[in-house]
C-alpha positions, 0 to 999 in steps of 0.5 A: 500500500506504499504506492497508494500512500505516496500518490496521496496529497500532503493533506492526507499524509498530515491527517494520517499523522495527526490521527496516529498522534491522537491515538498515541496520546490515548495510548492506542496503537492504530496499527494494531486496532482495526479502524476505518478513518475517513481521510476525505474530511478536514482535520478539525472534523471527526475523521476516526469515528469510534473503535469497532465502528465504520463511519458513513461511507460516501461516494467521494470519501477516502476510507482508510483501514488503519491496521492495513495501512491502505484504503478499503477496496470496492468489494469491501465497500459494498460489504459495509453498505 
């Protein structure tokens, strides 16, 4: 998934870093917990949601799985609808 991450804009890189630091502040390692982050939202919005729950999926969203380090793919998105 490194190619996918490298193709993203700097705003998304910053948001991934900020979400990781927010979890670290609470003592949670996002690489070991399955969370779906919405990287299409701005940093001041709730982009992580709750642990164990997936946020609303939108057509223009960028759903990112924290423990995999990559986005949700089409078949996974259909299963979550």
